[in-house]
ZAPA-234691 format. One record per residue: residue in one letter; x, y, z of N, C-alpha, C in turn. Coordinates in steps of 0.05 Angstrom, whole numbers, padded with zeros to 5 digits, always signed. Layout:
N
aXYZXYZXYZ
...
END
This chain:
457
m+02004-00953+00121+02002-00984+00112+01982-01001+00140
t+01969-01006+00128+01946-01019+00144+01963-01051+00154
e+01966-01060+00178+01971-01093+00175+01948-01105+00190
i+01953-01133+00185+01929-01146+00191+01936-01169+00212
h+01928-01168+00233+01928-01196+00251+01908-01213+00243
a+01917-01240+00245+01899-01264+00247+01910-01285+00267
e+01891-01299+00288+01901-01312+00302+01896-01334+00295
p+01912-01363+00304+01916-01383+00280+01885-01400+00283
t+01880-01417+00263+01855-01434+00259+01863-01452+00274
l+01843-01463+00288+01851-01494+00302+01821-01513+00289
v+01835-01538+00278+01814-01550+00268+01809-01573+00285
l+01781-01573+00292+01772-01595+00310+01760-01618+00298
d+01765-01639+00306+01760-01665+00300+01722-01661+00299
p+01699-01668+00287+01672-01667+00288+01676-01690+00307
t+01651-01680+00326+01647-01699+00343+01616-01727+00330
p+01614-01748+00339+01589-01770+00325+01560-01749+00318
g+01564-01736+00345+01533-01726+00341+01534-01704+00316
k+01554-01687+00315+01554-01671+00287+01548-01681+00266
a+01561-01703+00266+01560-01723+00240+01535-01734+00231
g+01522-01741+00247+01495-01743+00243+01479-01727+00247
r+01482-01706+00253+01459-01681+00244+01466-01668+00219
s+01491-01675+00210+01492-01673+00178+01490-01679+00159
a+01477-01717+00172+01467-01721+00150+01440-01728+00142
e+01424-01713+00170+01398-01706+00168+01382-01690+00144
p+01401-01667+00133+01391-01655+00112+01384-01674+00085
v+01409-01691+00086+01410-01711+00061+01382-01735+00062
v+01379-01736+00084+01357-01760+00086+01325-01748+00084
r+01330-01728+00098+01300-01709+00094+01294-01703+00057
a+01314-01691+00048+01312-01688+00013+01308-01718+00006
m+01317-01738+00016+01309-01771-00002+01284-01764+00007
l+01272-01766+00030+01250-01773+00033+01227-01749+00030
r+01236-01721+00021+01214-01708+00002+01211-01709-00021
a+01231-01717-00034+01237-01719-00060+01214-01730-00079
p+01205-01757-00068+01178-01757-00089+01154-01752-00087
f+01154-01732-00070+01127-01715-00064+01130-01682-00069
q+01154-01679-00081+01157-01653-00091+01149-01646-00117
a+01132-01614-00116+01122-01612-00144+01150-01610-00174
r+01171-01606-00164+01189-01607-00179+01206-01639-00188
t+01200-01657-00166+01195-01676-00185+01177-01692-00207
w+01156-01678-00202+01133-01686-00212+01136-01668-00244
k+01140-01650-00241+01154-01637-00269+01170-01642-00286
e+01196-01659-00271+01217-01664-00284+01205-01690-00296
l+01185-01707-00279+01175-01735-00294+01163-01727-00319
v+01141-01700-00312+01124-01699-00340+01142-01695-00361
y+01162-01680-00354+01184-01667-00383+01193-01689-00383
v+01205-01712-00376+01213-01728-00385+01200-01749-00403
f+01174-01749-00396+01156-01768-00416+01153-01744-00435
t+01141-01725-00438+01142-01700-00460+01159-01703-00478
v+01187-01704-00476+01205-01702-00488+01215-01734-00498
f+01200-01753-00489+01199-01771-00500+01185-01779-00521
v+01157-01769-00517+01144-01767-00542+01153-01746-00559
l+01162-01730-00557+01171-01706-00576+01190-01724-00586
g+01214-01730-00576+01238-01749-00585+01222-01765-00608
c+01215-01778-00607+01198-01802-00620+01188-01794-00651
l+01174-01761-00642+01158-01747-00663+01187-01734-00681
a+01198-01726-00662+01222-01707-00683+01243-01729-00699
v+01246-01757-00689+01264-01773-00704+01251-01785-00728
a+01228-01780-00730+01203-01788-00747+01208-01763-00772
y+01209-01740-00756+01209-01712-00769+01239-01717-00790
m+01255-01724-00768+01282-01723-00783+01294-01744-00806
y+01271-01762-00805+01279-01786-00826+01259-01775-00851
l+01235-01768-00841+01219-01763-00870+01225-01739-00880
g+01238-01722-00861+01232-01697-00881+01263-01691-00890
w+01282-01699-00872+01315-01696-00885+01317-01718-00907
g+01295-01742-00899+01308-01763-00919+01297-01755-00945
g+01264-01749-00944+01254-01739-00962+01258-01718-00977
g+01266-01696-00966+01279-01672-00974+01309-01679-00995
l+01326-01692-00980+01344-01697-00989+01346-01716-01018
m+01326-01732-01019+01317-01750-01046+01308-01731-01066
i+01289-01716-01061+01275-01694-01078+01296-01669-01081
s+01315-01671-01071+01342-01640-01071+01358-01643-01103
l+01348-01665-01115+01364-01663-01144+01341-01642-01165
t+01315-01647-01159+01304-01630-01173+01300-01601-01155
i+01276-01582-01180+01283-01552-01188+01266-01550-01145
i+01253-01563-01146+01231-01553-01124+01250-01566-01090
g+01273-01594-01099+01274-01593-01078+01295-01583-01058
v+01307-01559-01070+01326-01544-01058+01306-01527-01037
p+01286-01514-01049+01274-01495-01024+01261-01516-01007
i+01253-01538-01010+01239-01558-00996+01251-01562-00974
l+01272-01567-00976+01298-01576-00952+01298-01549-00936
a+01303-01527-00955+01311-01498-00941+01286-01497-00914
v+01259-01500-00925+01237-01498-00912+01236-01521-00885
i+01248-01537-00894+01252-01567-00869+01260-01562-00851
l+01285-01553-00861+01319-01540-00842+01302-01512-00822
l+01287-01496-00834+01273-01471-00817+01251-01487-00801
v+01233-01508-00804+01222-01515-00788+01227-01524-00764
g+01254-01526-00761+01273-01531-00735+01270-01517-00719
r+01268-01487-00720+01258-01469-00703+01235-01468-00688
i+01218-01477-00703+01191-01488-00686+01198-01508-00665
w+01215-01531-00666+01222-01548-00657+01242-01539-00620
g+01258-01514-00630+01267-01501-00612+01253-01482-00602
r+01231-01474-00611+01211-01454-00588+01203-01479-00573
i+01188-01500-00580+01175-01515-00570+01195-01533-00544
y+01221-01533-00543+01232-01541-00530+01248-01520-00510
r+01246-01505-00518+01248-01481-00493+01229-01475-00471
a+01204-01470-00489+01180-01465-00475+01184-01490-00448
l+01177-01521-00458+01179-01543-00438+01206-01533-00420
a+01226-01524-00414+01251-01536-00405+01241-01499-00385
k+01230-01481-00395+01226-01460-00377+01199-01469-00355
d+01182-01476-00370+01153-01485-00359+01167-01504-00332
l+01180-01528-00348+01181-01553-00329+01205-01558-00315
l+01230-01541-00321+01248-01548-00310+01264-01519-00306
g+01244-01503-00303+01258-01474-00296+01279-01460-00303
v+01291-01475-00329+01316-01469-00348+01307-01443-00366
r+01315-01426-00360+01303-01391-00386+01333-01395-00391
v+01327-01390-00423+01351-01382-00439+01339-01357-00464
t+01363-01343-00466+01353-01323-00490+01354-01335-00517
p+01333-01333-00526+01319-01341-00554+01336-01330-00575
p+01349-01346-00592+01372-01340-00617+01349-01319-00633
p+01358-01295-00646+01344-01276-00662+01331-01291-00685
p+01311-01275-00688+01297-01289-00711+01305-01286-00735
f+01293-01309-00759+01305-01303-00786+01302-01289-00805
r+01317-01271-00813+01321-01255-00835+01332-01266-00860
p+01319-01270-00876+01333-01277-00900+01334-01251-00921
e+01342-01261-00938+01354-01235-00957+01319-01232-00975
p+01319-01213-00996+01296-01213-01011+01309-01229-01036
g+01276-01236-01038+01280-01263-01067+01280-01290-01055
l+01272-01312-01068+01270-01339-01067+01307-01344-01065
i+01316-01338-01085+01354-01349-01073+01361-01332-01050
g+01354-01316-01041+01359-01298-01018+01340-01306-00987
f+01319-01325-00993+01311-01345-00977+01324-01369-00969
v+01341-01379-00993+01345-01405-00996+01380-01405-00981
k+01388-01381-00985+01417-01377-00977+01414-01373-00944
g+01394-01346-00937+01388-01358-00907+01382-01380-00893
a+01359-01394-00909+01363-01417-00894+01384-01431-00887
f+01403-01440-00912+01430-01457-00905+01444-01448-00895
t+01441-01418-00884+01465-01408-00868+01460-01396-00847
d+01439-01403-00837+01426-01399-00808+01429-01418-00795
r+01448-01409-00770+01455-01425-00747+01439-01440-00735
t+01428-01416-00726+01402-01433-00711+01384-01455-00714
s+01380-01459-00749+01371-01481-00749+01383-01505-00757
w+01408-01496-00757+01424-01524-00757+01436-01530-00723
r+01428-01510-00710+01442-01522-00680+01414-01535-00674
v+01388-01522-00683+01371-01545-00678+01369-01575-00687
a+01377-01581-00708+01382-01599-00715+01403-01619-00711
l+01423-01611-00696+01436-01625-00673+01422-01627-00648
f+01411-01614-00644+01390-01613-00618+01375-01639-00618
l+01355-01637-00641+01347-01665-00645+01361-01686-00643
l+01377-01684-00660+01401-01717-00668+01400-01722-00633
a+01408-01700-00616+01418-01710-00590+01393-01718-00580
q+01366-01705-00583+01352-01716-00572+01341-01746-00567
a+01350-01746-00602+01337-01789-00611+01352-01803-00593
v+01375-01792-00576+01388-01814-00553+01379-01801-00527
l+01389-01780-00518+01374-01768-00491+01350-01768-00484
g+01335-01765-00508+01306-01761-00505+01285-01782-00503
v+01300-01800-00526+01281-01823-00534+01297-01849-00523
v+01326-01856-00523+01329-01878-00515+01333-01878-00483
v+01346-01854-00469+01358-01851-00441+01330-01848-00423
g+01307-01830-00449+01283-01828-00428+01271-01851-00426
f+01262-01871-00441+01253-01900-00446+01263-01914-00423
f+01286-01914-00420+01303-01925-00395+01293-01917-00367
v+01289-01891-00370+01287-01872-00345+01257-01877-00334
l+01232-01876-00354+01206-01882-00344+01202-01909-00345
l+01216-01928-00362+01212-01962-00351+01223-01966-00321
t+01251-01960-00316+01254-01957-00288+01241-01950-00261
v+01229-01918-00275+01207-01909-00255+01177-01934-00251
a+01172-01937-00281+01146-01959-00279+01149-01981-00254
m+01168-01984-00268+01178-02011-00251+01178-02011-00223
l+01193-01990-00212+01201-01992-00187+01168-01983-00174
v+01153-01975-00185+01124-01961-00177+01110-01991-00172
v+01113-02005-00194+01095-02037-00189+01109-02052-00166
i+01135-02055-00164+01144-02067-00147+01138-02060-00110
a+01147-02034-00117+01127-02018-00082+01097-02033-00089
l+01088-02035-00104+01058-02035-00103+01046-02065-00100
s+01073-02085-00112+01055-02111-00114+01053-02126-00100
p+01054-02115-00065+01040-02135-00044+01002-02132-00047
i+00995-02111-00061+00965-02104-00062+00952-02126-00080
p+00966-02126-00109+00953-02145-00130+00961-02172-00119
w+00984-02180-00102+00992-02207-00103+00965-02214-00077
a+00953-02202-00063+00938-02207-00046+00908-02210-00058
l+00908-02196-00071+00878-02198-00078+00873-02209-00103
l+00888-02220-00125+00885-02228-00150+00895-02256-00151
d+00904-02268-00127+00907-02296-00126+00932-02303-00151
p+00960-02292-00160+00973-02299-00177+00980-02328-00175
v+00977-02336-00197+00992-02368-00198+01010-02375-00223
n+01042-02381-00204+01055-02395-00238+01062-02421-00228
l+01071-02435-00248+01072-02467-00251+01105-02471-00260
d+01122-02480-00246+01150-02491-00245+01152-02511-00269
a+01174-02523-00268+01176-02542-00287+01169-02568-00284
q+01163-02564-00253+01150-02593-00245+01115-02594-00255
g+01111-02571-00259+01082-02574-00257+01067-02555-00226
v+01089-02557-00206+01074-02541-00186+01068-02514-00186
e+01048-02509-00169+01036-02483-00168+01048-02462-00152
h+01058-02446-00159+01067-02422-00135+01043-02396-00135
h+01042-02388-00115+01028-02367-00107+01043-02342-00107
s+01058-02332-00133+01075-02308-00134+01065-02301-00164
m+01076-02272-00162+01075-02244-00183+01109-02251-00195
f+01121-02255-00185+01155-02251-00191+01166-02279-00191
q+01185-02290-00203+01207-02305-00193+01237-02298-00202
f+01246-02307-00197+01285-02310-00204+01293-02328-00204
g+01296-02343-00231+01306-02369-00229+01281-02387-00225
d+01284-02405-00198+01269-02429-00187+01264-02411-00160
y+01269-02382-00159+01270-02371-00128+01235-02356-00126
y+01215-02361-00121+01186-02357-00127+01192-02334-00098
l+01171-02310-00100+01156-02295-00080+01128-02299-00085
e+01133-02317-00060+01097-02328-00058+01096-02333-00022
t+01105-02316-00001+01098-02314+00023+01099-02288+00026
w+01093-02282+00050+01090-02254+00058+01117-02241+00061
p+01132-02245+00082+01159-02242+00081+01173-02237+00053
r+01178-02252+00037+01183-02244+00010+01177-02229-00003
v+01148-02227-00004+01129-02203-00019+01146-02173-00004
l+01135-02173+00022+01143-02155+00036+01173-02138+00032
g+01193-02160+00025+01212-02154+00027+01220-02146-00004
f+01217-02148-00023+01218-02152-00050+01203-02118-00050
a+01177-02114-00034+01166-02088-00044+01180-02066-00030
a+01190-02080-00003+01212-02048+00010+01236-02043-00004
v+01247-02060-00025+01263-02049-00053+01254-02032-00067
g+01222-02042-00080+01214-02021-00097+01211-01986-00079
l+01200-01993-00060+01195-01967-00047+01221-01959-00046
l+01243-01964-00035+01272-01946-00033+01276-01941-00050
g+01280-01954-00083+01278-01944-00103+01263-01924-00112
c+01236-01921-00107+01223-01902-00110+01228-01873-00103
f+01253-01877-00074+01260-01848-00058+01282-01847-00074
l+01293-01861-00089+01322-01864-00109+01311-01854-00135
a+01295-01856-00143+01288-01852-00173+01284-01818-00178
p+01274-01805-00164+01273-01774-00167+01306-01761-00173
w+01324-01771-00164+01350-01768-00167+01363-01773-00194
l+01350-01792-00203+01357-01807-00229+01342-01785-00245
v+01316-01784-00240+01298-01759-00260+01319-01739-00267
r+01322-01725-00237+01343-01700-00235+01363-01698-00250
a+01380-01722-00249+01402-01724-00267+01399-01725-00295
v+01374-01732-00305+01379-01735-00328+01362-01702-00344
c+01346-01691-00329+01327-01665-00331+01359-01640-00333
w+01381-01652-00313+01405-01628-00314+01418-01631-00335
l+01417-01657-00355+01427-01658-00373+01413-01649-00394
h+01385-01653-00398+01364-01639-00421+01372-01602-00417
g+01374-01595-00392+01376-01564-00384+01403-01556-00399
l+01431-01578-00396+01451-01567-00406+01452-01567-00433
l+01440-01585-00450+01435-01587-00474+01418-01560-00488
t+01398-01561-00473+01384-01534-00485+01395-01509-00484
i+01411-01512-00467+01422-01484-00461+01450-01475-00481
a+01456-01492-00487+01486-01505-00498+01472-01496-00531
l+01453-01505-00544+01444-01508-00575+01423-01488-00577
l+01405-01480-00553+01381-01471-00564+01380-01446-00558
s+01395-01437-00543+01396-01405-00529+01415-01388-00554
a+01407-01361-00548+01429-01340-00569+01458-01350-00565
t+01475-01347-00584+01502-01352-00581+01513-01329-00571
a+01541-01325-00563+01552-01300-00549+01551-01274-00574
a+01547-01285-00593+01560-01271-00622+01530-01255-00621
d+01504-01271-00616+01482-01264-00626+01478-01251-00595
r+01481-01245-00576+01473-01228-00557+01493-01208-00559
r+01513-01208-00566+01525-01188-00570+01516-01161-00595
i+01497-01179-00618+01496-01165-00638+01469-01144-00627
a+01460-01162-00609+01433-01151-00591+01437-01128-00575
e+01459-01129-00558+01464-01110-00550+01474-01089-00561
l+01491-01092-00587+01499-01068-00598+01464-01052-00618
q+01450-01074-00623+01429-01057-00629+01412-01041-00609
q+01411-01055-00590+01402-01040-00567+01409-01014-00555
g+01442-01018-00560+01457-00996-00553+01446-00971-00577
r+01447-00982-00601+01449-00960-00621+01421-00947-00615
q+01395-00965-00613+01375-00957-00612+01367-00934-00589
a+01378-00937-00569+01379-00920-00539+01400-00899-00549
a+01418-00897-00561+01438-00874-00570+01422-00862-00591
v+01411-00867-00607+01385-00856-00621+01360-00843-00608
d+01355-00851-00588+01326-00844-00574+01340-00829-00559
d+01360-00824-00549+01376-00808-00533+01375-00778-00540
s+01398-00779-00572+01396-00754-00576+01374-00744-00589
t+01355-00765-00599+01324-00753-00604+01308-00735-00580
a+01312-00748-00560+01303-00735-00536+01314-00708-00531
t+01344-00708-00537+01355-00683-00532+01348-00668-00545
l+01346-00666-00574+01346-00646-00593+01311-00639-00590
r+01293-00657-00581+01269-00644-00578+01272-00623-00556
r+01286-00630-00525+01287-00620-00502+01298-00583-00517
l+01322-00593-00527+01330-00566-00537+01315-00545-00553
e+01295-00561-00569+01283-00550-00589+01262-00535-00568
r+01243-00546-00555+01230-00535-00533+01236-00514-00519
d+01257-00517-00504+01266-00495-00495+01278-00471-00506
l+01291-00476-00528+01294-00448-00547+01269-00442-00548
h+01254-00455-00560+01221-00445-00566+01216-00422-00551
d+01208-00438-00531+01195-00428-00499+01209-00409-00487
g+01227-00412-00491+01250-00391-00466+01267-00374-00482
t+01288-00382-00501+01304-00362-00504+01286-00345-00527
q+01277-00357-00556+01263-00352-00570+01245-00326-00560
a+01229-00324-00543+01202-00317-00531+01224-00291-00513
r+01244-00290-00508+01266-00266-00493+01274-00253-00517
l+01283-00256-00537+01295-00246-00563+01270-00234-00580
v+01248-00246-00577+01226-00234-00588+01229-00206-00568
t+01217-00205-00539+01219-00193-00527+01239-00164-00530
i+01264-00175-00531+01289-00157-00534+01275-00135-00556
a+01267-00158-00580+01270-00133-00605+01240-00120-00607
m+01220-00122-00588+01198-00108-00584+01209-00080-00572
a+01215-00088-00551+01233-00073-00533+01250-00045-00543
l+01268-00052-00559+01286-00037-00575+01276-00024-00595
g+01251-00041-00608+01232-00021-00627+01220-00005-00622
r+01204-00001-00593+01190+00016-00580+01204+00039-00576
a+01230+00029-00558+01255+00053-00554+01258+00069-00587
e+01268+00048-00604+01263+00071-00626+01242+00091-00635
d+01221+00082-00629+01201+00103-00638+01196+00119-00611
r+01208+00113-00589+01203+00135-00568+01220+00162-00572
l+01253+00150-00586+01270+00166-00589+01262+00187-00613
t+01254+00166-00634+01241+00196-00656+01232+00204-00653
s+01207+00205-00630+01183+00220-00621+01197+00245-00597
g+01225+00244-00594+01231+00258-00571+01235+00250-00539
g+01219+00230-00533+01214+00215-00508+01249+00207-00503
d+01237+00195-00470+01265+00183-00462+01257+00157-00465
p+01280+00136-00476+01277+00105-00487+01294+00092-00464
r+01310+00103-00440+01327+00086-00421+01315+00070-00408
d+01289+00073-00396+01272+00047-00386+01266+00028-00409
l+01267+00027-00429+01260+00004-00447+01290-00005-00459
i+01308+00014-00457+01338+00003-00462+01344-00016-00440
a+01341-00007-00415+01347-00024-00397+01331-00050-00387
d+01304-00045-00397+01290-00077-00399+01299-00092-00422
a+01312-00083-00441+01322-00103-00467+01348-00111-00456
h+01368-00094-00436+01382-00107-00429+01389-00130-00412
a+01369-00124-00386+01359-00145-00368+01345-00170-00387
s+01336-00171-00400+01329-00196-00414+01351-00204-00439
s+01368-00192-00450+01391-00205-00459+01413-00219-00435
k+01417-00211-00415+01428-00221-00393+01410-00249-00387
e+01378-00251-00391+01372-00264-00376+01367-00290-00407
a+01376-00278-00425+01373-00297-00453+01405-00313-00447
l+01425-00296-00448+01447-00310-00445+01455-00335-00422
t+01441-00322-00402+01439-00344-00382+01436-00369-00390
e+01404-00369-00397+01393-00397-00410+01403-00400-00426
l+01418-00390-00444+01437-00404-00467+01468-00423-00459
r+01469-00408-00439+01498-00418-00424+01483-00450-00408
e+01459-00456-00401+01452-00469-00387+01437-00492-00413
l+01431-00483-00430+01428-00497-00455+01452-00511-00462
v+01466-00501-00462+01506-00505-00475+01510-00528-00457
r+01510-00522-00431+01515-00541-00410+01500-00566-00411
g+01476-00569-00415+01463-00589-00424+01477-00606-00446
i+01490-00595-00467+01501-00610-00488+01523-00620-00482
h+01540-00610-00467+01564-00608-00469+01577-00589-00440
p+01578-00590-00427+01586-00578-00402+01619-00564-00398
p+01617-00545-00396+01649-00525-00400+01660-00540-00384
a+01658-00540-00363+01670-00551-00337+01691-00577-00346
l+01680-00595-00365+01688-00626-00379+01712-00610-00393
e+01713-00585-00396+01741-00590-00415+01763-00585-00394
l+01769-00587-00363+01772-00582-00359+01792-00614-00346
g+01769-00636-00349+01770-00657-00344+01746-00669-00322
l+01743-00694-00323+01721-00700-00304+01718-00691-00267
g+01743-00697-00264+01745-00691-00238+01735-00664-00227
p+01744-00637-00248+01736-00612-00237+01706-00606-00249
a+01695-00625-00272+01668-00618-00274+01654-00628-00250
l+01650-00657-00241+01644-00669-00216+01643-00652-00195
e+01663-00636-00188+01671-00616-00162+01645-00588-00171
t+01645-00586-00194+01616-00567-00198+01602-00574-00198
l+01590-00597-00203+01563-00616-00204+01564-00624-00173
a+01586-00626-00158+01572-00632-00129+01567-00602-00111
a+01589-00584-00120+01582-00553-00108+01557-00548-00116
r+01540-00553-00132+01511-00540-00144+01494-00560-00129
s+01495-00585-00116+01477-00600-00097+01467-00587-00080
s+01439-00596-00072+01437-00588-00045+01431-00604-00024
v+01451-00633-00031+01454-00650-00005+01484-00654-00005
p+01494-00646+00012+01527-00651+00011+01539-00671+00004
v+01554-00673-00018+01567-00687-00030+01602-00695-00020
e+01607-00719-00016+01634-00721-00017+01652-00733-00042
l+01662-00724-00047+01675-00726-00079+01702-00742-00078
r+01703-00764-00090+01727-00778-00096+01743-00782-00128
v+01751-00780-00134+01764-00777-00168+01790-00781-00161
h+01799-00814-00178+01829-00816-00182+01824-00828-00208
l+01835-00815-00223+01842-00826-00251+01864-00816-00256
p+01882-00837-00260+01915-00831-00271+01906-00826-00290
e+01899-00835-00308+01899-00833-00344+01873-00822-00356
r+01870-00799-00368+01843-00791-00370+01824-00804-00390
p+01797-00804-00386+01782-00823-00407+01781-00808-00429
s+01760-00820-00447+01756-00803-00473+01732-00789-00468
p+01736-00770-00486+01711-00745-00474+01676-00757-00486
a+01673-00777-00501+01653-00792-00490+01645-00801-00464
i+01658-00824-00464+01655-00830-00429+01663-00809-00408
e+01675-00791-00412+01675-00767-00395+01645-00755-00393
a+01628-00753-00419+01610-00746-00425+01581-00756-00407
i+01585-00785-00419+01568-00805-00399+01567-00808-00363
a+01588-00801-00358+01596-00810-00333+01583-00786-00312
y+01590-00751-00332+01582-00733-00326+01557-00738-00311
f+01537-00734-00339+01510-00734-00343+01490-00760-00323
s+01506-00785-00326+01493-00807-00305+01501-00792-00277
v+01521-00777-00265+01517-00769-00240+01506-00742-00232
a+01498-00739-00255+01478-00709-00248+01451-00727-00240
e+01447-00737-00259+01416-00757-00260+01410-00763-00233
l+01438-00784-00227+01431-00798-00196+01436-00780-00173
l+01444-00760-00181+01447-00733-00154+01419-00720-00148
t+01405-00718-00177+01376-00706-00179+01361-00721-00164
n+01356-00752-00167+01345-00778-00159+01345-00777-00130
v+01379-00772-00119+01380-00773-00083+01366-00741-00080
v+01369-00719-00092+01353-00700-00083+01317-00704-00077
k+01313-00709-00101+01281-00715-00103+01264-00738-00094
h+01281-00763-00095+01264-00785-00080+01287-00800-00059
a+01307-00794-00056+01314-00810-00038+01322-00804-00007
d+01305-00776+00001+01308-00769+00027+01333-00770+00049
a+01354-00767+00029+01382-00772+00040+01389-00748+00054
t+01413-00747+00070+01414-00723+00080+01451-00726+00072
r+01461-00738+00055+01487-00734+00049+01492-00753+00018
a+01510-00757+00005+01519-00773-00017+01547-00771-00019
w+01554-00796-00031+01586-00800-00039+01586-00806-00070
i+01606-00792-00079+01610-00805-00110+01642-00809-00108
s+01643-00832-00128+01672-00841-00129+01676-00855-00150
v+01694-00843-00171+01707-00843-00198+01742-00857-00192
v+01740-00886-00202+01764-00899-00198+01764-00920-00211
p+01785-00923-00225+01798-00945-00245+01795-00976-00229
t+01785-00994-00240+01775-01018-00232+01807-01040-00244
d+01808-01032-00266+01830-01045-00287+01842-01026-00310
a+01860-01039-00319+01877-01017-00342+01846-01004-00358
r+01827-01009-00366+01814-01004-00385+01786-00998-00382
t+01779-01003-00355+01756-00995-00346+01760-00974-00314
i+01733-00960-00317+01732-00948-00289+01709-00949-00278
a+01699-00945-00254+01672-00955-00236+01669-00921-00231
v+01642-00919-00239+01631-00894-00229+01608-00895-00199
t+01613-00898-00179+01598-00900-00156+01588-00877-00149
v+01551-00882-00139+01541-00854-00127+01531-00870-00104
r+01531-00867-00079+01513-00877-00058+01504-00857-00039
d+01480-00868-00025+01470-00848-00004+01458-00862+00008
n+01455-00842+00035+01436-00855+00065+01409-00847+00062
g+01394-00854+00041+01374-00849+00045+01350-00871+00043
i+01327-00871+00038+01308-00892+00051+01316-00914+00029
g+01320-00919+00011+01334-00948-00011+01305-00950-00020
g+01303-00975-00029+01282-00992-00038+01274-00987-00065
v+01290-00986-00077+01289-00975-00118+01278-01000-00125
l+01258-00996-00136+01230-01016-00148+01252-01025-00170
q+01255-01062-00163+01267-01069-00198+01244-01099-00196
p+01242-01101-00223+01229-01128-00222+01236-01154-00208
t+01223-01172-00211+01235-01199-00194+01262-01210-00214
d+01262-01209-00244+01280-01216-00257+01304-01206-00257
g+01303-01179-00238+01326-01168-00237+01332-01144-00262
a+01322-01145-00275+01329-01125-00295+01309-01092-00288
l+01316-01072-00298+01302-01049-00287+01287-01037-00304
a+01263-01026-00295+01241-01024-00304+01241-00999-00339
v+01225-01016-00355+01236-00998-00381+01221-00975-00371
g+01232-00957-00381+01225-00922-00375+01224-00905-00358
s+01243-00924-00331+01253-00912-00309+01274-00896-00315
g+01285-00880-00297+01310-00866-00303+01335-00883-00303
l+01336-00904-00281+01357-00918-00282+01363-00939-00304
s+01336-00944-00319+01337-00964-00348+01351-00935-00365
g+01340-00916-00365+01359-00903-00390+01389-00899-00387
l+01393-00898-00356+01420-00895-00351+01441-00921-00361
a+01418-00936-00354+01435-00968-00362+01437-00969-00390
a+01416-00966-00410+01414-00961-00441+01440-00939-00446
r+01445-00921-00437+01465-00900-00441+01492-00913-00439
a+01495-00935-00413+01523-00940-00410+01523-00963-00431
r+01508-00975-00437+01502-01004-00455+01518-00995-00490
t+01515-00967-00494+01522-00963-00519+01552-00954-00527
v+01564-00957-00500+01592-00965-00496+01605-00988-00480
d+01587-01009-00476+01596-01033-00472+01600-01030-00437
g+01580-01010-00428+01587-01009-00406+01561-01021-00388
t+01562-01026-00366+01542-01034-00344+01532-01022-00323
l+01503-01019-00318+01503-01014-00291+01489-01027-00267
t+01496-01027-00242+01480-01043-00225+01469-01029-00199
v+01449-01043-00189+01438-01019-00170+01436-01036-00143
q+01439-01028-00117+01439-01042-00095+01424-01022-00076
s+01395-01034-00066+01377-01015-00055+01363-01024-00030
p+01370-01039-00016+01353-01055-00003+01328-01028+00021
t+01312-01044+00021+01288-01026+00037+01300-01014+00061
g+01308-00986+00072+01316-00974+00092+01345-00961+00083
g+01355-00972+00056+01375-00955+00048+01410-00984+00054
p+01423-00964+00048+01439-00941+00029+01425-00952+00004
t+01430-00935-00020+01423-00940-00041+01454-00937-00052
v+01459-00960-00070+01490-00954-00081+01490-00963-00115
v+01497-00941-00130+01485-00947-00161+01524-00947-00173
t+01523-00973-00184+01555-00975-00198+01557-00969-00226
i+01571-00961-00234+01572-00954-00271+01598-00968-00270
l+01596-00990-00294+01620-00991-00298+01627-00983-00342
l+01651-00974-00339+01654-00954-00371+01685-00961-00376
p+01681-00967-00398+01719-00973-00413+01723-00941-00415
k+01749-00939-00411+01765-00918-00417+01757-00902-00441
d+01768-00927-00464+01764-00908-00489+01745-00915-00498
g+01717-00914-00496+01695-00920-00509+01691-00948-00514
s+01673-00954-00537+01672-00986-00537+01691-00999-00550
r+01686-01024-00534+01708-01043-00542+01703-01054-00561
END
């Protein structure tokens, strides 16, 4: 048992100096906000979605209104279906804007796949959840993009004009007349209060300048709402992502089985078949020699040696399909695998319940490939393998080495397509598993595969 002792924590009152320093980042952020590229991108986004929102309102009014009016005719229903599907184009535009200007990346929904024929097309259009979600998004944009966007743009424009008002006030000499006909050198007035002196003008401009430093946060809040709306209505749903994962897993399983069959065919053709032909030829020559009264023992010995080599190759092929050691369980199979490794391996297997045969096979072959990578690429002197349950339904297979690390991954965090690790990840996804890699430069490399005990959930 491990006992943990901790000292009592003392909470000290912050000093005034620390409180002042804690406010410095906020002040710096406010001062930098108007000059940051993010602010200008978000302002361009608000303006763009305002224009697009006006067009979307016209599209909804004319398209849906006209479509509903002619929906009672023969061609009305197909036209209405086309109008509904056009919403997918709007969704693609808004996703591109959110990605380029807001940095909001969403998984696009699956493409529209109608059933054959006109009836299938119309039925598919009216049952397409993506199109209906885009229609709801466009309705929301009529409020958030047009109404709210208009007031945000108007507020920003007014603040800029107020901040710069001393320049036209001094250069253009504006004149206002009050109710008594008295002239006032003023651009702005509040009732009978005219901004006609330098202190008043500069004070009012200071208010506008302060607003210019606060406006980016208003724009940022509105863009945050746009990002939430985009994620909620324009991204793939959980069901869509689940279907895509299942399709990818099925394709990975098909590709893996195809590659395995091709490897077996190549190995049988180039190895075992050639040895069997050699054995047959040796036995034929031995038969001819025996018929002619010669001594065939050397030929029979060669055939015997070749048959042993063929049996060894067949055992290796069978082990590649389903290792015999797995009949005893994953633990003994991994012990055999670790014993054959040229790098010393420390193995820890703790499985109170035995996983399904499919999971054991995936875990075994994944560990085998990871150990091969350790030997070939990691420049490691030691490796550790751990197989333990994470909860009642999942096991974690972890392979760690003390090598040089630096497993190359793209900036988006996905494994490179076609790499060995991407193949392992695809194999894990076929049963709803996951693969994660931690490999900083200089090591260590830790690969963790989470697999369900009973196969796909």
